[in-house]
C-alpha positions, 0 to 999 in steps of 0.5 A, spaced: 139 644 118 138 642 125 138 635 127 136 630 133 141 627 136 140 622 141 146 621 146 148 617 151 151 618 157 149 626 157 150 627 164 158 626 164 164 625 161 165 625 153 157 624 153 156 631 157 161 633 151 158 632 146 152 634 148 154 641 149 157 641 143 151 638 140 146 643 143 151 650 141 151 648 134 143 648 134 142 640 134 136 637 139 139 632 144 135 628 147 139 625 153 140 618 156 144 616 162 142 614 169 141 620 171 140 627 170 144 633 169 138 638 170 144 645 167 143 642 160 137 645 155 135 638 153 130 636 147 128 631 153 131 626 159 130 619 158 133 615 164 136 609 163 140 603 165 144 599 159 145 593 163 137 591 164 133 590 157 127 593 160 129 599 161 132 599 155 126 597 151 122 604 156 127 608 153 126 606 146 118 606 147 119 613 149 122 616 144 116 616 138 119 622 133 124 620 128 131 621 129 137 623 125 142 620 130 145 617 136 152 617 139 153 610 144 157 614 148 156 611 156 159 605 159 162 602 164 170 601 166 169 593 167 171 593 175 163 590 176 165 585 172 164 581 165 157 579 166 155 587 168 161 590 163 158 585 157 151 588 158 152 595 158 159 596 153 156 592 148 148 588 149 145 595 152 148 599 147 147 594 141 140 592 144 139 600 143 141 602 136 137 596 133 131 599 137 131 606 135 133 603 128 125 605 125 127 611 128 132 613 124 132 617 118 135 616 112 142 618 112 142 618 120 148 617 124 150 612 129 157 613 133 160 608 137 166 609 142 169 604 143 176 604 146 184 603 144 183 597 149 179 593 144 185 593 139 186 586 140 180 584 136 183 581 130 185 575 133 178 574 136 175 577 130 170 570 128 168 569 136 166 577 136 163 576 129 159 570 132 157 574 138 154 580 133 150 574 129 146 573 135 143 579 134 139 580 140 140 582 147 137 575 150 141 571 145 148 575 147 147 573 154 146 565 151 152 566 147 156 569 152 154 563 157 156 558 153 163 562 151 165 565 158 169 571 158 173 572 165 172 578 169 178 582 168 178 581 160 171 585 161 173 591 159 177 590 153 173 584 150 168 589 150 171 593 146 174 589 142 166 586 140 165 593 139 169 594 134 168 588 130 160 589 131 161 596 128 163 594 121 158 588 122 153 593 122 155 598 117 155 593 112 148 590 114 145 597 113 148 599 107 143 599 103 138 602 109 142 610 109 143 608 117 152 609 117 155 607 123 162 609 125 166 607 131 171 612 136 177 609 139 179 614 144 186 612 148 187 614 156 181 620 158 181 624 164 174 623 166 170 621 172 172 614 171 179 615 172 180 611 178 176 605 176 180 605 169 186 605 173 184 599 178 179 594 172 186 595 167 192 597 171 195 603 173 202 601 170 198 600 163 195 607 163 201 610 165 205 608 159 200 610 154 201 617 157 207 617 158 208 615 150 203 621 148 206 626 153 198 627 156 192 623 158 187 626 154 179 630 155 173 629 153 172 636 149 179 631 146 175 627 144 167 629 143 169 634 136 170 627 132 164 625 136 159 630 135 162 631 126 161 624 124 153 626 125 153 631 121 152 631 113 159 634 111 161 626 113 157 623 109 162 618 107 164 616 112 161 609 114 163 602 118 171 606 119 174 604 126 177 611 127 182 613 134 182 619 137 188 617 142 194 622 141 197 618 136 198 612 141 196 607 136 201 609 132 207 609 138 205 601 138 207 601 130 213 604 131 215 599 136 215 594 131 219 598 126 
């Protein structure tokens, strides 16, 4: 039975690869992005700027019918500074997700794309839980104003926060029948590659690639995201899943 899935970042990179897989299996895809890729057979395209709460509200209002899932793939690299990065990668993603909750059928699935770069969430768990409890775009901005994030930490911090919020919100939604999981890619060769080299550092990114033999591609990551929206994955909930070619495991090996 086909599903209706919303995909953010549908026009390029991992988001496009997910969209293509969903379309190939017969799902209807509502694409959200800053600009439209006109060669995709979307059920609908809705422009959105995830850094702008008004734009998010307009996108939510435009999705009137029930949906079966949401793939939160869109994000920024961190080179625009911590404020923009937290707005797009965390606050905007969260606002869109919570705003669409009443459109989600029982059994719906939300998949958040975080990153292996958010691996150090545990030492800041209490901070991320406090941010998760702010529960709105504006309140999140106020919390961040009181607990500022350095620009150079914006990307990893945003992905740490997203990994924690995924678990937090999955627990909040246990009685609703809406699932939420998180996928954490390692380095992936997309159009943002040069920006990630700038924001995370060429040496760090190259070391990660060397550990697993190559960098990832959008088609490496997309099947896991798409599968997490299927009925075959209904017992997967609140999970934090690496999709990194063994990168996370390689760091464990360093400790043995």
